[in-house]
N, C-alpha and C positions, 0 to 999 in steps of 0.2 A: 785301666786300659789307657795306654798312651794316646795322645792326640792323633798320631798317625793311624794307629790301628782302629780307633774310634771312627775316624773319617773314612777309612777304607771299608770297614764293616758296614757302617750305616749308609755309605754311598752305594755299596752293593745292594743293600736292602731296598733302597729307594729305586734304583734302576730295575731290579728284578720285579718289584711291585708294579712299576709303570708298564713294563713290557708284558706282564701276565695279567694286568687288570681286567681286560675283557674276559679272560678265562675264569677269573675269580668271581666276577659279577655273574656270569652264566652259571657257575657252580652254585652260588648263593641262591639264585632263582630256582634252580632245579632241585636242589638238595636241602630237605628239611634238616638233615643232620648238620650240614654246614651252617645253617642259619641259627641253630640252637646256641644261645649264649653269646652270639656274635657281638652284641653291644657291650656286654661285660668284658669280653676279651679285648675290646677297644677302649676300655677304661670308663665306660658309662654305666654306673651301677644304679639299682633301683633306690627309691627313696627309703624303702624298708631296710635294705642292706646298709645304707649310710647311717640310718637311725640306730641299727643294731650296734655298729661300731661306736657311734657317739654314746650310746647307752653304756657300753663296756667301759669307755674312758671315764664317764661321769660316775658310774656306780663304784668302780674299783680303780681309782687313779693311781694307786701304788702297785697294782698287779701288772707285771710285764705281759705284753701280748706276744704270743708265739704263733707265727704263721707257718702252717704245714702245707706243703704242696705234694699231692699224690696224683699222678697223671691219670690213672684209670682205676678200674675195679681191683686189679691185683695189687697195686701199690697202696690203695686205701685199705684193703683188707690186712695188708702187712702192718699198717701203723695204727689201726683202730683200737687195739688193746693198749698200745703205748699212749694214745690220747686218753684213754680211760684212766690209766695210771697217773698221768700228769694232771688230770682234772681234780685230783685229791690235794694238789698243792696250790698255793696262792698265785696262780697264773690265769690269764685269759687266753683262750684258744680260738683259732680260726682255721678253716681248711679251704684250699683251692684244688680244683681238678681241671684237667684239660678236655677229657672226653665227656659226652653227656651220660654215658652209662656210669662213669665214675661219679659224676655230679648227682645222678639219681640215687645211687647207693649211699653216698655221703649225706645227702639230705634225709634219707630214710633212717640212717643209723645215728647221726649226730643229734644230741639233745638241742632244744631251741636256743640255749645260751651260747652255742658254738655257731657263728656265721659260716655259711658255705657259699663259695662264689667261684666263678671261672677265672683261671689263671690268665693274666694279660699276655697279649702278643708282645714280642721282644722288640718293642718300639719305645724310644726314650719318653715321649710325652705320655704314653699309655702307662708305662711303669710308674712314672711320677704321680699320675692321678691315683693309681692303685695305692701307692705309698701314703699319699695324703689322706686316703680313707682308712687304711688299716692302722697306720702308725705302729708297725711291729718293733719289738725289742730284740727279736731273733726270728730268722727265716730258716726253716728246716726243709731241705729238698730231699726227695727220695730217688734212689737208684741212679739214674743218669741224666738228670735235668740240669744241664749246664748251658744256660743261655747268656751270651756275652753281655748284652745290655742289662739284663737282670742282675748279674753279678756286679757289674760296674756301678749301676745306679744304686743298688741296695747296699753293697759293702763299701764302696769308695765314696759315692756322692752323699748317701744318707748315714753312713757310718754304722750300719746295722750288721752284727755278726751273722754269718751264713754257715750253716752246717749241711754237709751231705751225709745222709745216713742210709744204711743198707745199699751202699754204692756198689755198682757193678759195671764193668766194661767188658763185653764179649769180644772175642777175637775179631769178628767182623766190624763191630763198632770201633775197635781200636784202629783198624786199618783206615776207616773213614776219618777218625779224629786226627790221624797222623797228617792228613792234608792241611789241617788247621792248627798244626802244632805251634807255630810262631804266635798265633793269636791266643791259643790256650795257655802258652807259657806266660803271657802277659796277664791272663785272667785267673788262673787256678790258684796263684798265691792269695787271691781275695778270700778264699775259703778259710774260715776260722779253724775248721777241721773237717776231715773226710773220713768217715767210719765205713770201711769197705767189707764186702761179704767174704772175700778171701785174699790170700797172699798175692795171687796172680792179679786180682783186680787192683790191689794196692800198688803193685809194681807198674802196672799199665798207666795208672793215674800219675804216678811219679815220673814216668817216662814222658808223659805229655806236658809236664811242667809244674806239677804240684810240689810243694815243699815236703821233703820226706818226714820232717818232724811234725807235720800236720796231717799225716795219713796213717791210719791204724786199721789193720784187718781184725774184725771182731766177730765174724760169722753172719749168718743170715737170720734176720728177725722173724722170717716166715716159719722157722722151726718152733718158735714160741707161741704161735697162735693156739689157744686152747681148743680142745675137742668140745664140740657143742652137744651136750646131753639134753635132748629135747624129745623125750619119748611120746608125749602127748601130740606134738607137732608131726612127728613121724607117723603116728597112728592115723592122723588126719590125712596125711599125704597118701598112705596106703589105701585108705578108703576111697579117696578121690581118684586115684590112679588105678584102682581095681586090682591092687597087688595082694595076693593071698599067700599064706605061709609056704606053700610048696613052690611058689614061683622063684625063678632065678632073674636077677635084674642086672643088665649091662648098661652102664652109663658111658656114653661117648661124649666127652667133655670138652668144651671150648674149641669146637671144630671151626676151621676156616674154610673159605671157599675152595673147592677142589678136593675136600676130604669127605664130604657128606656122602657122596656116592660110594666111596670105598667103605665107609662105616655101614651103610645099608646093605651092601653086598656081603660084608662079613656077617652081619646079623642074619641075613636071609640064609646063608650057608649053615650057620649054627642052629638056626631054628629047626632045620630038618632033623637034627640029632637031639635037640633039646626043645621040644614043643612048649615047655613051660617057661621059656626065656622071654623076658620083656625088655624093651629098649627104651631108655630115656636119652634122646638126642638133644644136646645142649650146644647150640652154636655160640661162638665167642661173641658175635654181634647179633643180638635178637632181631635186628631189622632185616636180616637175611631170611627170616622164617618164611616169607612168601615164595622165595626161590626153592627152599627145601620142601615146601608143601607140593610144589610141582614134581620134584623128584619122587616124592612119596606116591603121588597119584600116578605118575608114569609107571611106577613098579607095582601098582595096584596094592600098596601096603596100607592097611587101615590104621589111622592114627587119630590122636586127640591133641588139640592145642592146650597147653597148660593154662593159658589166660582164660580159657572158657570153662575151666573146671572149678566149680564152687560147691556150696552146700546142696545145691539142687541138681547139679550136673556131675555125674561120675563117669569115668572112662570105662568103656567096654573094649577098647582097642589094646593091642599088644605094644604099641609104640606111642610114646608121649614126646611131643615136640615142645621143648622148653623155650618159650618165646618171652620169658620174663627175666629180670635180673635179680641177683641177691639171694637166690634160693639154692644154688648149686651146692654150696658147702654143706648145707643141712641134708640135701637129697643124697649125698654120698652115704648117708646112713641107711638108705634103702638098698644100696648096691651090693651085688655079689662081686663084680669086677668092674674096673674102670679103664677105659682107653683114653689117653691124653691127646687132645687135638694140637694143631699147630706143629706137629712133629712128623707128619707124613708128607708135608711139603716144606720148602725151605723158609719157614716162618720162625723157627727157633724154639718151638714148643711152648707149653703153658705150665703153670705150677702143678706138680703132682702131689705136693704135701697134704693138700686138703683131703684127698682120697685116703692116703696112708693114715692120716689122723683119725679117720672113721674106721680103720681096720680093713681097708679094701685094697687088694693087690692092684698094682698099676701096670699097664703095658703102654709103651710109647714107641714112636717111630724113630727113624735114623736122624732127624734134624731137631736136636735139643740143645743147640748152641747157646740159647739165651738162658738156659737152666743147666749148663754143663757141669757145675759143681754138684748140684742136687742130683742130677741123673747119674753122675759118676758114683756118688755115695749110695744111691739105691742099688746100683749094680754091685758095688763092693759088699754091701750088706745082704745081698740076694733078697732084696725087698720088692723086686719087680723085674720086668723084662723089657729089653729093647729089641724090636723086630724090624725087618727090612722092607716087607711088602705084605700084600693081602694074604697070600698063602701062609706066610710065617705068622701073621696075626691070628688067623683062624686056628692054626695048629696050636699055637701058645694058649689061646683061650680054651680050646678043647681040652688040653692037657690039665689046666687048672680046674676045669669043671668036672673032670673025671678022676682026679687024684686028690682025695681029701687031705692025705698027709702032707703032700707037697703044698697044697693051698694053705693049710694051717701054719706050716713053716714060714711061708712068705709073709703071712699076716704078722707073726711073732717077730720076724726080722725087721719089719717095718716099724714096730713099736720100739725096738732096740735102737734103731736109727734115730727116731725122734727124740728119745730120751737122752742119747749121747751128744746131741747137738743143740741143746737148749741153753739159755742164759743170755742171749744177745739183747733181749728186750730190757732186762734189768741193767745191763751195762749201758745201753743207750739212754735209759731214763736218768741214770746217775750222771751221764755225760751232759745231757741237756740241762739238768738242775745245776750242775757245776758251772756251765757257761752262764747261767742266769744268776749265779751267786746264791742259790737256794738249797744246795746239797746239805749244808749244816744248819739250816734254819729250823728244821723240825726235829722233835725228839725221836729217839731210836724206835720207840713203840709204833709211831706213825709211819716211819720208814719201812717197817716190817710189812705194812699193808701193801706195799708196791711189789713185793717179791712174788 
């Protein structure tokens, strides 16, 4: 980043922070969510975290440290198996997230030897403090994490290669980025390489200023997430949730504010014709569960909170409100049908592949712009349905529940879709190893373990 753009960008940040400081302070006081990880985001890490990185450097001084950044739950789930593959090589790994839900999941999944911390704010002193702690040899960003000071400080100031993997730029994001095109044209050449989800994503990044020879469309790594076969765990869920073999289960997944009432109305209508239907309502942000409980109470719908179900407490209600994180991908194994949230309001949708992976037909609304390529493939393969409104949703779900042959065809088509689009994880693994100079360091037999 040239001196002019650095001065302009950081000057803007300073002015914006000064003008909005009272609002931020009030937000921090009133919102526990805003306070979570705030000191780490400002570059002040715990003694335990600093010791963990010191231990990595002392224990394996010749092992390069690879810093992965995944914003939230979806991004972390996309890379968790890539992390597992990389852990078999002589590298040290660490993971940062932005959201507290992503942080909680990363801490739950990552083994103790992989430090997990909050991603720093895009402020120069903060980034420099983080670099002093981590000492990375490679930074791997996921999807659309393009922060000017991060790119400038990491790539240019510290000389650390930066990769963008599973990159995507939606049409709406592209329109927003176009306002920053002069700044991005200065910064995007800092990327050592960008591995994008599709040709369109690659074209948009190049239009914003990335070097064409450093941009490659490789597909979406989310197609490579393996199906979780956990029969004992599913049996435990069935018992706790009160699900018997003759029950039908509808999962309304990753709903956003404004969608819960619609999902409950659809469930209420369906329940009239299918009394054996049960609902698992999984909000995108579990902290909204108190508001959803009010909706359920106002409709006189009996429900159970997932967090209160354990070995001594089983559900006798037809509705389970999922107020936990990290369980949804497994719970799809209980589902008959899945409705994907974030798509009935202009949020851009959520990832429908986890449901398909468990053999569950998916239905989503008209707003899937954040997953446009995936939703297009689902429709092309006839592996799911896009609906426009409540009536359309109820009619589509009813058709699937009453037409077994149609239902089975949709399930089979979903498996064909997944099989045809795999291979990105292996490609990215080899690309990362190549950037580290480790691709040819191990024998072929050990490489085969990563496939």
